[in-house]
LOGUDREN-792708 format. One record per atom (N, C-alpha, C, O): residue number from 1; atom name; x, y, z. Coordinates in pm, whole numbers, plus 32768, in hexadecimal, padded with zeros to 4 digits. Example, Ala and Ser with C-alpha at 12.3 -4.5 7.8 and 13.67 -1.06 7.14 Angstrom:
<pts>
1:N:8527:7DC7:830C
1:CA:84CE:7E3E:830C
1:C:8528:7EB6:830C
1:O:8590:7EB4:834E
2:N:8505:7F1F:82C4
2:CA:8557:7F96:82CA
2:C:850A:8003:8313
2:O:853D:8072:8324
</pts>
This chain:
<pts>
1:N:50C6:AA00:A2D1
1:CA:5090:AA61:A32D
1:C:50E5:AAE1:A32B
1:O:50AE:AB4F:A32A
2:N:5169:AAD4:A329
2:CA:51C0:AB49:A326
2:C:51A7:AB9C:A2A9
2:O:51A3:AC17:A2B0
3:N:5195:AB59:A238
3:CA:5178:AB9F:A1BC
3:C:50F8:ABEF:A1C3
3:O:50F2:AC60:A192
4:N:5092:ABB7:A1FF
4:CA:5012:ABFD:A20A
4:C:501B:AC74:A269
4:O:4FE2:ACDD:A24D
5:N:5060:AC64:A2D8
5:CA:5072:ACD4:A335
5:C:50C0:AD44:A2F1
5:O:509F:ADBA:A301
6:N:5127:AD20:A2A7
6:CA:5176:AD83:A25E
6:C:5120:ADCA:A1F7
6:O:5128:AE44:A1E8
7:N:50CE:AD7F:A1B1
7:CA:5073:ADB8:A14D
7:C:5014:AE1C:A18E
7:O:4FFC:AE87:A157
8:N:4FDD:ADFA:A201
8:CA:4F81:AE53:A246
8:C:4FC8:AED2:A274
8:O:4F92:AF40:A266
9:N:5040:AEC4:A2AB
9:CA:508A:AF39:A2DC
9:C:50B2:AF96:A26A
9:O:50A2:B00F:A276
10:N:50E5:AF5F:A1FD
10:CA:510F:AFB4:A18E
10:C:5097:AFF4:A149
10:O:509E:B067:A11D
11:N:5029:AFAB:A13F
11:CA:4FB0:AFE3:A105
11:C:4F7B:B056:A159
11:O:4F51:B0BD:A123
12:N:4F7D:B045:A1DC
12:CA:4F51:B0B0:A236
12:C:4FAD:B129:A22E
12:O:4F7D:B19B:A22D
13:N:502F:B112:A229
13:CA:5090:B180:A220
13:C:507D:B1CB:A19D
13:O:5080:B246:A19B
14:N:506A:B184:A131
14:CA:5056:B1C4:A0AF
14:C:4FD9:B21C:A0B1
14:O:4FDB:B28B:A07D
15:N:4F6E:B1EB:A0EC
15:CA:4EF2:B238:A0F4
15:C:4F06:B2B7:A146
15:O:4ED4:B321:A120
16:N:4F4F:B2AF:A1B5
16:CA:4F69:B326:A207
16:C:4FBC:B38C:A1BB
16:O:4FA0:B403:A1C1
17:N:5024:B35D:A174
17:CA:5077:B3BA:A127
17:C:5027:B3FB:A0B7
17:O:5038:B472:A09C
18:N:4FD0:B3AF:A076
18:CA:4F7E:B3E8:A00B
18:C:4F1F:B452:A041
18:O:4F06:B4B6:9FFD
19:N:4EEB:B43F:A0BB
19:CA:4E93:B4A3:A0F8
19:C:4EDE:B526:A112
19:O:4EA1:B591:A114
20:N:4F61:B51D:A126
20:CA:4FB3:B593:A141
20:C:4FE9:B5D1:A0C0
20:O:5038:B62F:A0C5
21:N:4FBF:B59C:A04D
21:CA:4FE4:B5D8:9FCE
21:C:505B:B59A:9F88
21:O:5084:B5C9:9F1E
22:N:5095:B532:9FC2
22:CA:5106:B4EF:9F82
22:C:50D1:B48F:9F18
22:O:5070:B448:9F2E
23:N:5112:B48E:9EA6
23:CA:50EB:B436:9E39
23:C:5165:B3E4:9E0F
23:O:51C3:B41B:9DD6
24:N:5164:B364:9E2A
24:CA:51D4:B30F:9E06
24:C:51A6:B27F:9DF9
24:O:513D:B259:9E2C
25:N:51F6:B232:9DB5
25:CA:51DC:B1A3:9DAB
25:C:5225:B15E:9E1C
25:O:5299:B17C:9E38
26:N:51E2:B103:9E5D
26:CA:521F:B0BA:9ECB
26:C:5204:B026:9EB6
26:O:5191:AFFB:9EB5
27:N:526D:AFDB:9EA6
27:CA:525F:AF4B:9E92
27:C:524D:AF04:9F18
27:O:5280:AF33:9F7F
28:N:5207:AE97:9F17
28:CA:51F9:AE44:9F8F
28:C:527A:ADF6:9FA0
28:O:52A5:ADAF:9F45
29:N:52B8:AE01:A015
29:CA:5336:ADBA:A02A
29:C:5323:AD22:A026
29:O:52BF:ACEF:A058
30:N:5382:ACDC:9FEB
30:CA:5378:AC4A:9FE9
30:C:53A4:AC0D:A06E
30:O:53EF:AC4A:A0B9
31:N:5374:AB96:A089
31:CA:539E:AB49:A0FD
31:C:53E7:AACF:A0CA
31:O:53B2:AA82:A07A
32:N:5464:AABC:A0F9
32:CA:54B6:AA4A:A0CF
32:C:54CC:A9F2:A149
32:O:54FA:AA23:A1B0
33:N:54AC:A972:A13F
33:CA:54BB:A917:A1B0
33:C:5509:A89C:A186
33:O:550A:A877:A110
34:N:554B:A85E:A1E6
34:CA:5597:A7E5:A1CA
34:C:562B:A7FB:A1DE
34:O:5655:A864:A210
35:N:5679:A79C:A1B8
35:CA:570A:A7A3:A1CC
35:C:5753:A7B8:A148
35:O:5721:A795:A0DC
36:N:57C9:A7F2:A153
36:CA:5827:A7FF:A0E3
36:C:57EF:A84D:A06D
36:O:5802:A826:9FF9
37:N:57A9:A8BC:A088
37:CA:5778:A912:A01D
37:C:57E2:A979:9FFA
37:O:5830:A9A2:A050
38:N:57E6:A9A1:9F7E
38:CA:583C:AA0E:9F51
38:C:57E2:AA78:9F15
38:O:5799:AA5E:9EB5
39:N:57E8:AAF1:9F4C
39:CA:5794:AB5E:9F1D
39:C:57ED:ABBF:9ED2
39:O:5850:ABF2:9F09
40:N:57CA:ABDA:9E55
40:CA:5816:AC36:9E01
40:C:57C1:ACB3:9DEC
40:O:574E:ACAA:9DC3
41:N:57FB:AD26:9E0A
41:CA:57B3:ADA4:9DFE
41:C:57CD:ADE5:9D77
41:O:583B:ADDA:9D40
42:N:5768:AE28:9D41
42:CA:5776:AE6F:9CC3
42:C:57B7:AEF8:9CD6
42:O:57EB:AF32:9C77
43:N:57B3:AF2A:9D4F
43:CA:57E9:AFAE:9D6D
43:C:586A:AFA0:9DBE
43:O:587C:AF40:9E09
44:N:58C4:B000:9DAD
44:CA:5942:AFFB:9DF6
44:C:5942:B057:9E71
44:O:59AB:B06B:9EAD
45:N:58CE:B08E:9E96
45:CA:58C9:B0E4:9F0C
45:C:58E3:B092:9F8A
45:O:58C7:B01A:9F8D
46:N:5918:B0D1:9FF3
46:CA:5933:B087:A06F
46:C:58B4:B04A:A0A9
46:O:5848:B084:A09D
47:N:58C1:AFD8:A0E8
47:CA:5852:AF91:A126
47:C:5861:AF91:A1BE
47:O:58D1:AF98:A1F1
48:N:57F3:AF89:A203
48:CA:57F3:AF78:A295
48:C:57B5:AEF0:A2B3
48:O:574C:AECE:A27E
49:N:57F6:AEA5:A309
49:CA:57C2:AE22:A330
49:C:57B0:AE23:A3C8
49:O:580D:AE3F:A413
50:N:5736:AE06:A3F3
50:CA:5715:AE05:A481
50:C:56FE:AD75:A4AE
50:O:5697:AD3A:A48C
51:N:575B:AD3C:A4F9
51:CA:5748:ACB2:A528
51:C:56F0:ACAF:A5A6
51:O:56F9:AD06:A5FC
52:N:569D:AC49:A5B0
52:CA:5647:AC34:A624
52:C:5656:ABA5:A654
52:O:566F:AB4A:A606
53:N:5647:AB93:A6D6
53:CA:564C:AB0D:A711
53:C:55D3:AAFF:A76D
53:O:55BD:AB52:A7C6
54:N:5584:AA95:A757
54:CA:550D:AA7D:A7A8
54:C:5510:A9EF:A7DC
54:O:5568:A9A0:A7B9
55:N:54B1:A9CE:A82E
55:CA:54A5:A945:A85F
55:C:548B:A8E3:A7EE
55:O:54AD:A86E:A7F8
56:N:544E:A914:A782
56:CA:542D:A8BF:A710
56:C:549E:A8B5:A6AA
56:O:5496:A864:A64D
57:N:5504:A905:A6BA
57:CA:5575:A900:A65C
57:C:55A8:A98A:A63A
57:O:5579:A9EE:A671
58:N:5607:A98F:A5E0
58:CA:5644:AA0B:A5B7
58:C:5613:AA33:A52C
58:O:55F1:A9DE:A4DA
59:N:5610:AAB6:A512
59:CA:55EE:AAE8:A48E
59:C:562B:AB71:A47B
59:O:5655:ABB1:A4DC
60:N:5630:ABA0:A3FF
60:CA:5665:AC24:A3DE
60:C:5600:AC70:A38B
60:O:55B7:AC36:A33A
61:N:55FD:ACF2:A3A0
61:CA:55AF:AD4B:A34D
61:C:5613:ADA3:A305
61:O:566B:ADDF:A343
62:N:5607:ADAA:A282
62:CA:5665:ADF6:A232
62:C:5621:AE6D:A1F3
62:O:55B1:AE62:A1C1
63:N:5663:AEDD:A1F7
63:CA:562D:AF57:A1BC
63:C:568F:AF8D:A157
63:O:5676:AFF4:A119
</pts>
């Protein structure tokens, strides 16, 4: 479900930017679930990690 919501949001954002004349490629962000994952980035630019805590559990959004 999270993947589909993300897909809808990024698709909508891309369409709005294209209407304003921006032309770029935008990848759909992946969703990683489970324990003990290691994520390796191809880019060395700084990352932002936003932690969230809900009644259903904790999660992070990384940018």
